[in-house]
C-alpha positions, 0 to 999 in steps of 0.5 A: 182891243182893235176892234173896241178901237174900231167899233168906237172910232166908228161911231166919231172921233176919238177927242181924247185917247186918255178919256178913251182909255177909261171908258173902255178899261185899259191901260192908256200905253196898251191902247196907244200902241194897238193905235199907232199900229192901226194907223200905221196901216191906214185905218186912224189918224193920230193927232198929239196932244197934251195937257198938264197939271200939279200933283201932289208929292207923297210927302204932299199926302201927308200934308192934306192928311195931317197938316203943315210940318210949321203949324203942327209946330205951331199947335204943339206950342200952343197946346203944350204938348211936345214940338216935333223935331223937324228942322224945316217945318221949325224953319218954316215956323219961325219965318211966317212968324207962328212962333218964336223964341223969348230969352227971360232973365238968368233963364234960358230962351223959350219957345213962345208963340207969335202970331196966330195964324187964321189958317194952314195956309200950304195945306190949304195951298195944296188943296186948292193946287196953288203957289206953284213955285213954292210947293214945287221949290218943296217938293210938295207938288209936282207937275205932271204932262201927260201927251194924249191924241185927238184919233180919227177915221183914216184912209183905209178905215174898215170895221176889220183889219186883215192882215197881209201876208208878206212870205210867198209860200205854197199855202199862200199860193194855193190860196191866192185870190183871197189873201191879201199880199203886202206891197212890193217895191221891185224896183228897190236895190236893197241893202247892201249884203257884205260878208266876212273880214279878213282880221289884218294879222291873218292877211298876214299869217296867210302870207308868211305860210305861203312864202315858206311853203314856198320854200320848202317848209312844212307847216308844224301842227300847234294846237296845244296852247296849254304845254307842261314844263318838260316840253316847254323849258326842260326838252329846250335845256332851258335851267329849273331855276332859269326866272321865265318859269317863274309866275311873273312871266309865266302863267301856270295853269291851275286845274289841271296843274300837272302833265300826266304822261311823256316818253319816260325813256327821253324823259330820263336823257334829258333828267341826266343831260340837266345833271351830268351832261353829255356831248361835251357840255358837263350840264346844269350840275344841279338837281332834276325837280320831277315836279317842276317839269311836270307843272302846266302852263300855257306855253311862253314859245312854239319852240315847244312845238318845234322840241316835239317835232324834232323829237318825233324826227329823230325816232324816225329811221333813217333819218331825213332832213326836214324843214318846219315852221309854224305860225300860232298864239304864245302867251306871257306874262308882261306889263302891257304897253304901245307894243306888248301883250300877253298873248301874241302870234309866233313865227318860227322856222327851222330845218334839220339837216347834216352838217348845216352852219351859220353860215346857213343859218343867216341865209335862210334868214335873209331868203325870208325876210328878202320875200316879205320886203325886208332887205337892210339887216343886221345880225348881232350876238346874243344868248338864249338858253338853248341856241348856241351861237345866238342872233338877234336879226335888225331889219331897217324900218323905212319910216322910222329911219332907224335899225329895229330888231325883227327877231331871234335865231341860232344854232340847236345846242348839241345838249337839246338835240342829242337826247332826241336820239338824232344823229350827232352830225346832224344839226338845227337851225332855226329862228322866230319872230313875232307877227305882230310888230310886221303885221304894224309895219306892213299897216302902219299901226302904231299902237298893238292895242289897236290891231289885236284885242278887245280895243282893235277897231273893227272899221280898219278891219273892214276896210284893210286891203289884203297884204301884198308883200313883193 
């Protein structure tokens, strides 16, 4: 097509591209695509013009073949045949006076002829394409506009276009005398190349990891998002009748629905602790259901990971004190609002050592929060199924001018530690907080959905500076 167009323009300018398309027996849009490509390289010139005309619609075409609805109704009344059921045509015939109703005494109204039409005026208007407003209003015709171009020779006109090479390769350098290269602008700086951006949550996570490692904590592996109810609840001495095990609070996995393996001897000790008690406890005094323990779920807290690590630590002989932490995602079936999502990140730390006390827990928590810039702390007694005593941690928010809950803490219960096989005088202190809440405070974000999830603002991610806690 390019060759045909260039040969045609060599003879003389093309006054109408649509006419040229018919002459060359090609589609008009296809011809314009080639012409625009040649215009870009300076081979041709293009001057836009347009023309419009009335064109009958499918309904108008039917009238041209069979007459207008009003005229057909007139003919039916005149000839005594069945009148077509065309409400619009009937109203038009009545309006023009071609038919009318006459009421005879004691009888119903009768449709009779009115003024005799000389011709089918609607059909004639379509044939001659006049009375545009009426035809368009009745949707019998539509105005069609065609955009066409006058095409002439450009400054670089030639009978043949040689494709310029943009990429330099060994082959093009070998034949550089016969190859025509594209023009290069060696002064341009090009577009600014940007690298990846770190999400604010990951920035705060990296800072927390740095702080906890600096305090001597070792990071736990948290790559198991799917846990069994045994490790998520039973190993933590959480009763099987606890409301958290309901589908309204926990996401249970459909496939596979149940776990297959766990430490058999440890499972028996946990079951006995639930049913009969031990370590000074009377247990829950309720039957322990194996089917309930085997249910798979999306972990509701990273404390399930802590239980696994403490079980492995108890198997190491002799016992060595340890400090562990984890920062990873957890899932809860909660109603979403400005401060809650169905998935969030939990920061958890624990210390396992001989003869630890509540004072050690408070001191460790104060040290950690001081490193992230929160120095005003308060502790409130609370209840957790797997810690006793337990404390909620509150921090003073300088922007909101009020105390805000920022974490939870406690000492793991003997009923949880004894089945693992830890020495009797080994205590475990632990605390946890969400990663999102301190991040929202740090970056002044009021709605958690603006920070994490599909509604998060990517521009905020690009503009967010690296988080450095004092």
